[in-house]
N, C-alpha and C positions, 0 to 999 in steps of 0.2 A: 528981785529975785531973792528967794530964801535961803539962808547959809545952810550948807550941808554939813552936819557934823561927823557923820560915818561912825556914829557910836557902836551900834550893834557890828556892823562889819569889822570893825578894828577890834572890838571885845572877842569876836568869833576867832579871828585869825590869831590873837594872842592865847585864847583858851585851847586851841588846836594844837599850839607849841607847848604850853604847859600840860597839855595831858599826856603829850609825848614824852614829857620829862619825867614822867611819874617814876617814882623808884630812885631817882638819883638823890645825893646828899648833898645837904647844906643849901647855898642859896641857888643852885643849879634847879631844883624842883619849884621854887618859888618866884626869884625874880625873872621877868621876862627876859631882860637882854642876855643875862648869864644863861639861862635855858634855851635861849634861841642858838647860842653859841655851841652850846653842849649837844643840843638836839642834831643840829647841822652836821657837826664832828661825828656824831654815833652813825647816822646815816651814812657818811663816806665809809667809815670801817665798815658797815654793815654790807655795803655794795661790795667792798674788797673782800669781805670775808664769803660772801656767796660764791665768787671766783676761786678764793681759795680752797674753799671746801671741796670742789670738783678735782682740784690737784691733789689735795690730800687723800681722798678716797682712790683716785687712779695709784698713787704711790703704795696704798695699803694693799690694793689689789694685786699690784706687780710683785711684791714683797711676800705675800702670801702664796702667789703661783710660784716664785721662786723656791720658796723653803719646802713646798709639796715636789717640786720637780727634783729636787736634791734627794730625795728619797729614793728616785729612781735612777740616780746618777746621770742628771742631765742638767743641764745649766738653764735659766730662763730665756737666754736669747735664742738658744739652739732649739728649745721647745717651739716659741713663738715662731721661730723661721722656718720648722717642721710642718707646723699646722699651716702657714701662709703658702708652701709649697702644695701640702695636702689638699688645699681648697677648702680649709675648715675656717668658714668665716663666725667663730663665736667670739663674742666681746670679753673684755678682762674680769668684768664685773661676774659674768657668768662662769669663765672658768674658774676664778676664785672660789665661787660657791661651791663649784661641783668638787673642789680639792677640798673642801672642808668637810660638806656634807654626803659627796658621792664619790668617795675613793675609788671604788671599781670602775667607774666610768671616768673619772678622771686618769686612771692607770692605762685604759683603752686608749684615751687620747695620747698619752705619752709615747704608747706603743706605735701609734699611728706615726706620730712626729718622728719618731727614731726610724720607722721603716722608710718613711719618705725622704728625710735628711741623709739616709744610707745610700739610696738609688740615685740621688741627684749628684 
């Protein structure tokens, strides 16, 4: 039986890792063993970063909503509670966008939340 050397498959596997390591400094982009470790770690950080990005954006939206609510003498938590009681199901991303780009519409939301929170 002939000997299988796996030349093309092994080279393709190595080239895939080295291609992913482009732009890295030193032996990280040239030496396969070092590049493999670097790419593996970079992929782990990228995976975690995609989760972190969602948290960061939600935090940003909450900060923007809170800042806009303070202009109407209302806290973020009371505002969100008032919206929930009024059955207004807008997400934080949309509310934050309204706070920046549509101030009159956001003001109406705040008034609605205030009115609902007072009656309850």
